C-alpha positions, 0 to 999 in steps of 0.5 A, spaced: 476 043 689 472 049 687 469 047 680 463 050 677 457 046 675 455 047 667 448 050 670 453 055 675 457 057 669 451 058 664 448 062 670 454 066 671 455 068 664 448 071 664 450 074 670 456 077 667 452 079 660 447 083 664 452 086 668 456 088 661 449 091 659 448 095 665 455 098 665 454 100 658 447 103 660 451 107 665 457 109 661 452 112 656 448 115 661 454 119 664 457 121 658 451 125 657 453 129 663 458 134 659 462 136 666 465 129 666 471 127 663 472 120 660 477 118 665 471 121 671 466 116 667 471 110 667 473 111 675 465 112 677 463 106 673 469 101 675 467 103 682 460 102 682 461 096 678 466 093 683 471 093 678 478 093 679 480 099 676 488 098 676 487 092 672 483 095 667 487 101 666 493 096 665 489 092 661 486 097 656 493 102 657 488 108 658 481 110 662 476 110 656 469 108 658 468 106 651 474 102 650 472 098 657 465 096 654 469 093 648 474 090 652 469 087 657 464 085 652 470 080 649 472 077 656 470 070 658 468 068 665 475 066 667 478 072 664 472 077 667 474 074 674 480 078 674 477 084 673 471 084 678 473 085 685 466 082 687 468 075 684 475 076 687 472 077 694 467 071 692 472 066 690 477 068 697 470 067 701 469 060 698 476 058 699 476 060 706 469 057 707 471 050 704 478 049 707 478 044 713 478 046 720 484 044 723 
């Protein structure tokens, strides 16, 4: 069973909040570059933050980096994990590691 303890959940929530803050700072920094479109910024931020671009584009209905900030700020951990390639990879790894040998 892959259950997180309360301290794991709290630590993960703080990590997600920190990630959200870093994403927001990166978007604002990239937005200062007049040669980048909003879609370019969205793609760059998703790629560098290991976010699932396709799922986020589908959820948002667009590739707007500012909509991304608001969207991920409102997500709960279990919802955020759907959009994070890192968390998705870690969950897959944990499931594979914890399976008993046959």
